[in-house]
N, C-alpha and C positions, 0 to 999 in steps of 0.2 A: 504494500500500500504506500509506504513512504517513497519508494522508487517511482511509482506511478505519479504521485503528486509532485515529487521533486523534478521529474522530467518536464513538467509544465512550466517551470520557472525559467523565464527567458529574460534577456535584457529589456525587452519591451515591457514586460510585466513589472520589472524592477522600477522602471521609470513611471509606470502607472500608479505604483504604490504611493507616490507623492501626491496623487490626486485624492487619496483617501487617508489623510493623516490620523483622524480619530479612529477609524476602523483598524488601521495598522497598529496603532498604539494599544487599543483594546485587545487585539489578537495577541500581541506580545505579552501584555499583562496577564491575560487569561492562560496562556501556555505556561508562563512562569509560575502563576499561582497554583495551577493544577499539578504541575511537576513538584512543587514544594509540598503540597498537601499529600500527594501520593508518596513522596520520599519520607515524610514524617510518619505516615501510616506503616510503611515498610520497616522503618526503624522501630516503631512500637511493636511490630510483629517479630522482631529479633534479627533483622538483617543488619549487617555491618554498614557503616555510612556510605562507603563507595558503592556497594551492591545496591543499596536503597536508592541512591541518586541515579545510577545508570538504569536501574530497573524502572524508575519512575519517568525517565526522560522519554519524549516521543520518538518513535521509530527506532527503538533499540531492540 
């Protein structure tokens, strides 16, 4: 899934992101927040910090 989505990122799309600053910022905040929440959950379940972080990050 990550490779399919990643293959759609082109230089044109990168330039278009500047047209949607609020959406781009909210997307970054949402991904960071969900990654942090999942990593905290994994830590609570007994994973070591590195495994929890990489397990929680998208497309891993």
